[in-house]
N, CA, C and O atoms as CSV, one atom per row, in Angstrom:
chain,resi,resn,atom,element,x,y,z
A,1,MET,N,N,3.984,14.227,7.838
A,1,MET,CA,C,4.179,12.842,8.216
A,1,MET,C,C,2.912,12.062,7.845
A,1,MET,O,O,1.796,12.569,7.952
A,2,THR,N,N,3.113,10.834,7.412
A,2,THR,CA,C,2.001,9.994,6.985
A,2,THR,C,C,1.849,8.791,7.921
A,2,THR,O,O,2.704,8.537,8.770
A,3,ALA,N,N,0.749,8.059,7.751
A,3,ALA,CA,C,0.552,6.833,8.524
A,3,ALA,C,C,1.681,5.846,8.228
A,3,ALA,O,O,2.121,5.118,9.117
A,4,ALA,N,N,2.148,5.822,6.979
A,4,ALA,CA,C,3.263,4.948,6.600
A,4,ALA,C,C,4.517,5.296,7.398
A,4,ALA,O,O,5.224,4.409,7.876
A,5,ASP,N,N,4.786,6.592,7.536
A,5,ASP,CA,C,5.945,7.043,8.314
A,5,ASP,C,C,5.823,6.624,9.775
A,5,ASP,O,O,6.780,6.127,10.369
A,6,ILE,N,N,4.638,6.828,10.350
A,6,ILE,CA,C,4.408,6.478,11.753
A,6,ILE,C,C,4.630,4.986,11.967
A,6,ILE,O,O,5.279,4.580,12.931
A,7,LEU,N,N,4.092,4.177,11.071
A,7,LEU,CA,C,4.251,2.724,11.179
A,7,LEU,C,C,5.727,2.343,11.145
A,7,LEU,O,O,6.193,1.577,11.988
A,8,SER,N,N,6.448,2.867,10.191
A,8,SER,CA,C,7.863,2.546,10.053
A,8,SER,C,C,8.663,2.987,11.277
A,8,SER,O,O,9.498,2.233,11.777
A,9,ILE,N,N,8.414,4.185,11.754
A,9,ILE,CA,C,9.130,4.719,12.919
A,9,ILE,C,C,8.829,3.899,14.163
A,9,ILE,O,O,9.744,3.544,14.905
A,10,CYS,N,N,7.556,3.594,14.399
A,10,CYS,CA,C,7.189,2.805,15.580
A,10,CYS,C,C,7.844,1.429,15.547
A,10,CYS,O,O,8.353,0.956,16.563
A,11,ARG,N,N,7.830,0.788,14.383
A,11,ARG,CA,C,8.423,-0.544,14.255
A,11,ARG,C,C,9.932,-0.486,14.512
A,11,ARG,O,O,10.477,-1.301,15.257
A,12,GLU,N,N,10.587,0.477,13.894
A,12,GLU,CA,C,12.039,0.596,14.062
A,12,GLU,C,C,12.415,0.955,15.496
A,12,GLU,O,O,13.416,0.463,16.016
A,13,ASN,N,N,11.618,1.808,16.139
A,13,ASN,CA,C,11.893,2.178,17.528
A,13,ASN,C,C,11.801,0.980,18.466
A,13,ASN,O,O,12.497,0.929,19.480
A,14,LYS,N,N,10.953,0.027,18.136
A,14,LYS,CA,C,10.825,-1.193,18.943
A,14,LYS,C,C,11.901,-2.216,18.603
A,14,LYS,O,O,12.086,-3.193,19.329
A,15,GLY,N,N,12.604,-1.991,17.507
A,15,GLY,CA,C,13.638,-2.930,17.087
A,15,GLY,C,C,13.070,-4.172,16.415
A,15,GLY,O,O,13.738,-5.204,16.345
A,16,PHE,N,N,11.846,-4.074,15.921
A,16,PHE,CA,C,11.197,-5.206,15.267
A,16,PHE,C,C,11.519,-5.223,13.781
A,16,PHE,O,O,11.622,-4.176,13.142
A,17,THR,N,N,11.676,-6.419,13.245
A,17,THR,CA,C,11.731,-6.582,11.795
A,17,THR,C,C,10.294,-6.656,11.288
A,17,THR,O,O,9.352,-6.809,12.066
A,18,GLN,N,N,10.148,-6.547,9.981
A,18,GLN,CA,C,8.815,-6.716,9.415
A,18,GLN,C,C,8.319,-8.140,9.672
A,18,GLN,O,O,7.127,-8.363,9.883
A,19,LYS,N,N,9.239,-9.090,9.651
A,19,LYS,CA,C,8.864,-10.476,9.924
A,19,LYS,C,C,8.305,-10.620,11.331
A,19,LYS,O,O,7.267,-11.253,11.529
A,20,ARG,N,N,8.983,-10.041,12.300
A,20,ARG,CA,C,8.524,-10.121,13.700
A,20,ARG,C,C,7.162,-9.460,13.848
A,20,ARG,O,O,6.281,-9.996,14.519
A,21,LEU,N,N,6.982,-8.306,13.229
A,21,LEU,CA,C,5.701,-7.608,13.315
A,21,LEU,C,C,4.606,-8.441,12.655
A,21,LEU,O,O,3.477,-8.479,13.143
A,22,SER,N,N,4.930,-9.098,11.565
A,22,SER,CA,C,3.982,-9.973,10.895
A,22,SER,C,C,3.558,-11.109,11.819
A,22,SER,O,O,2.373,-11.430,11.906
A,23,GLU,N,N,4.511,-11.713,12.502
A,23,GLU,CA,C,4.211,-12.803,13.428
A,23,GLU,C,C,3.314,-12.335,14.566
A,23,GLU,O,O,2.441,-13.076,15.018
A,24,MET,N,N,3.523,-11.128,15.021
A,24,MET,CA,C,2.757,-10.590,16.147
A,24,MET,C,C,1.336,-10.177,15.758
A,24,MET,O,O,0.428,-10.216,16.589
A,25,THR,N,N,1.145,-9.787,14.511
A,25,THR,CA,C,-0.142,-9.230,14.093
A,25,THR,C,C,-0.948,-10.140,13.174
A,25,THR,O,O,-2.162,-9.978,13.051
A,26,GLY,N,N,-0.287,-11.090,12.534
A,26,GLY,CA,C,-0.968,-11.911,11.546
A,26,GLY,C,C,-1.112,-11.221,10.195
A,26,GLY,O,O,-1.802,-11.728,9.310
A,27,ILE,N,N,-0.467,-10.074,10.030
A,27,ILE,CA,C,-0.480,-9.342,8.763
A,27,ILE,C,C,0.724,-9.816,7.950
A,27,ILE,O,O,1.845,-9.842,8.458
A,28,ALA,N,N,0.498,-10.186,6.706
A,28,ALA,CA,C,1.569,-10.709,5.861
A,28,ALA,C,C,2.699,-9.688,5.685
A,28,ALA,O,O,2.454,-8.484,5.605
A,29,ILE,N,N,3.925,-10.182,5.628
A,29,ILE,CA,C,5.094,-9.317,5.475
A,29,ILE,C,C,4.976,-8.394,4.254
A,29,ILE,O,O,5.241,-7.198,4.377
A,30,PRO,N,N,4.588,-8.911,3.082
A,30,PRO,CA,C,4.466,-8.000,1.931
A,30,PRO,C,C,3.460,-6.864,2.174
A,30,PRO,O,O,3.640,-5.747,1.688
A,31,ASN,N,N,2.410,-7.168,2.927
A,31,ASN,CA,C,1.425,-6.120,3.231
A,31,ASN,C,C,2.017,-5.062,4.161
A,31,ASN,O,O,1.768,-3.870,3.980
A,32,ILE,N,N,2.792,-5.486,5.147
A,32,ILE,CA,C,3.447,-4.531,6.039
A,32,ILE,C,C,4.401,-3.649,5.240
A,32,ILE,O,O,4.432,-2.431,5.419
A,33,SER,N,N,5.169,-4.268,4.368
A,33,SER,CA,C,6.096,-3.511,3.529
A,33,SER,C,C,5.355,-2.478,2.686
A,33,SER,O,O,5.772,-1.323,2.603
A,34,GLN,N,N,4.265,-2.893,2.068
A,34,GLN,CA,C,3.486,-1.965,1.241
A,34,GLN,C,C,2.877,-0.844,2.078
A,34,GLN,O,O,2.799,0.295,1.618
A,35,MET,N,N,2.447,-1.150,3.293
A,35,MET,CA,C,1.904,-0.114,4.186
A,35,MET,C,C,2.987,0.895,4.544
A,35,MET,O,O,2.743,2.102,4.540
A,36,GLU,N,N,4.185,0.402,4.853
A,36,GLU,CA,C,5.278,1.292,5.231
A,36,GLU,C,C,5.743,2.158,4.063
A,36,GLU,O,O,6.281,3.246,4.266
A,37,ASN,N,N,5.536,1.677,2.856
A,37,ASN,CA,C,5.944,2.429,1.672
A,37,ASN,C,C,4.811,3.248,1.065
A,37,ASN,O,O,4.978,3.862,0.012
A,38,GLY,N,N,3.661,3.257,1.730
A,38,GLY,CA,C,2.541,4.062,1.279
A,38,GLY,C,C,1.827,3.521,0.059
A,38,GLY,O,O,1.049,4.237,-0.572
A,39,ARG,N,N,2.077,2.268,-0.283
A,39,ARG,CA,C,1.427,1.665,-1.448
A,39,ARG,C,C,0.174,0.888,-1.076
A,39,ARG,O,O,-0.540,0.406,-1.955
A,40,ARG,N,N,-0.100,0.760,0.215
A,40,ARG,CA,C,-1.281,0.037,0.694
A,40,ARG,C,C,-1.841,0.794,1.888
A,40,ARG,O,O,-1.101,1.198,2.784
A,41,LYS,N,N,-3.148,0.981,1.890
A,41,LYS,CA,C,-3.790,1.633,3.036
A,41,LYS,C,C,-3.737,0.696,4.234
A,41,LYS,O,O,-3.820,-0.525,4.094
A,42,ILE,N,N,-3.598,1.283,5.402
A,42,ILE,CA,C,-3.491,0.478,6.613
A,42,ILE,C,C,-4.864,0.001,7.068
A,42,ILE,O,O,-5.023,-1.171,7.407
A,43,GLY,N,N,-5.831,0.859,7.081
A,43,GLY,CA,C,-7.174,0.491,7.516
A,43,GLY,C,C,-7.274,0.388,9.022
A,43,GLY,O,O,-6.276,0.171,9.710
A,44,LYS,N,N,-8.468,0.542,9.522
A,44,LYS,CA,C,-8.678,0.587,10.971
A,44,LYS,C,C,-8.384,-0.741,11.664
A,44,LYS,O,O,-7.797,-0.754,12.746
A,45,MET,N,N,-8.782,-1.852,11.060
A,45,MET,CA,C,-8.557,-3.154,11.699
A,45,MET,C,C,-7.063,-3.443,11.823
A,45,MET,O,O,-6.591,-3.863,12.880
A,46,ASN,N,N,-6.320,-3.214,10.734
A,46,ASN,CA,C,-4.870,-3.426,10.795
A,46,ASN,C,C,-4.198,-2.414,11.707
A,46,ASN,O,O,-3.239,-2.750,12.401
A,47,ALA,N,N,-4.684,-1.192,11.715
A,47,ALA,CA,C,-4.103,-0.166,12.583
A,47,ALA,C,C,-4.205,-0.582,14.046
A,47,ALA,O,O,-3.271,-0.374,14.820
A,48,LYS,N,N,-5.320,-1.159,14.419
A,48,LYS,CA,C,-5.504,-1.612,15.801
A,48,LYS,C,C,-4.507,-2.726,16.131
A,48,LYS,O,O,-3.885,-2.711,17.193
A,49,LYS,N,N,-4.356,-3.694,15.215
A,49,LYS,CA,C,-3.388,-4.778,15.430
A,49,LYS,C,C,-1.970,-4.226,15.558
A,49,LYS,O,O,-1.198,-4.648,16.419
A,50,LEU,N,N,-1.646,-3.281,14.688
A,50,LEU,CA,C,-0.296,-2.717,14.676
A,50,LEU,C,C,-0.007,-1.899,15.929
A,50,LEU,O,O,1.065,-2.032,16.517
A,51,THR,N,N,-0.939,-1.065,16.339
A,51,THR,CA,C,-0.691,-0.247,17.532
A,51,THR,C,C,-0.612,-1.113,18.779
A,51,THR,O,O,0.157,-0.810,19.692
A,52,ASP,N,N,-1.398,-2.190,18.832
A,52,ASP,CA,C,-1.302,-3.105,19.974
A,52,ASP,C,C,0.070,-3.782,20.010
A,52,ASP,O,O,0.702,-3.860,21.064
A,53,ALA,N,N,0.520,-4.266,18.867
A,53,ALA,CA,C,1.803,-4.968,18.808
A,53,ALA,C,C,2.982,-4.033,19.074
A,53,ALA,O,O,3.967,-4.421,19.702
A,54,LEU,N,N,2.866,-2.804,18.590
A,54,LEU,CA,C,3.970,-1.859,18.710
A,54,LEU,C,C,3.892,-1.016,19.979
A,54,LEU,O,O,4.818,-0.268,20.292
A,55,ASP,N,N,2.798,-1.140,20.697
A,55,ASP,CA,C,2.588,-0.368,21.921
A,55,ASP,C,C,2.829,1.117,21.674
A,55,ASP,O,O,3.484,1.802,22.459
A,56,CYS,N,N,2.278,1.593,20.553
A,56,CYS,CA,C,2.399,3.017,20.251
A,56,CYS,C,C,1.055,3.696,20.491
A,56,CYS,O,O,0.032,3.030,20.655
A,57,ASP,N,N,1.068,4.990,20.509
A,57,ASP,CA,C,-0.125,5.772,20.814
A,57,ASP,C,C,-1.110,5.693,19.648
A,57,ASP,O,O,-0.861,6.233,18.570
A,58,ALA,N,N,-2.204,5.028,19.879
A,58,ALA,CA,C,-3.203,4.837,18.824
A,58,ALA,C,C,-3.752,6.166,18.316
A,58,ALA,O,O,-4.025,6.295,17.123
A,59,ALA,N,N,-3.918,7.137,19.174
A,59,ALA,CA,C,-4.468,8.440,18.753
A,59,ALA,C,C,-3.568,9.092,17.709
A,59,ALA,O,O,-4.064,9.631,16.720
A,60,ASP,N,N,-2.269,9.050,17.913
A,60,ASP,CA,C,-1.342,9.624,16.937
A,60,ASP,C,C,-1.406,8.864,15.610
A,60,ASP,O,O,-1.376,9.460,14.534
A,61,PHE,N,N,-1.495,7.556,15.711
A,61,PHE,CA,C,-1.500,6.719,14.529
A,61,PHE,C,C,-2.779,6.920,13.715
A,61,PHE,O,O,-2.723,7.088,12.497
A,62,PHE,N,N,-3.930,6.902,14.391
A,62,PHE,CA,C,-5.210,6.979,13.706
A,62,PHE,C,C,-5.447,8.313,13.021
A,62,PHE,O,O,-6.192,8.367,12.041
A,63,MET,N,N,-4.849,9.378,13.495
A,63,MET,CA,C,-5.129,10.679,12.874
A,63,MET,C,C,-4.547,10.773,11.461
A,63,MET,O,O,-4.879,11.698,10.719
A,64,TYR,N,N,-3.692,9.835,11.086
A,64,TYR,CA,C,-3.117,9.857,9.744
A,64,TYR,C,C,-3.819,8.913,8.779
A,64,TYR,O,O,-3.430,8.825,7.614
A,65,LEU,N,N,-4.837,8.212,9.235
A,65,LEU,CA,C,-5.559,7.277,8.361
A,65,LEU,C,C,-6.527,8.023,7.474
A,65,LEU,O,O,-7.226,7.408,6.669
């Protein structure tokens, strides 16, 4: 499993669209899409925004960065 997989699963489990997640985090929709598809690194700053918005376990998420 990759960080991209974790991001996609957490978002889908919350029932959020990429648009909604973008609104919550300030991360552009194309960037979220690229992160979920493994074409863009998430990075620590974005990972923190994403885990806060998705209320997922940061420890699980960060170990894949």
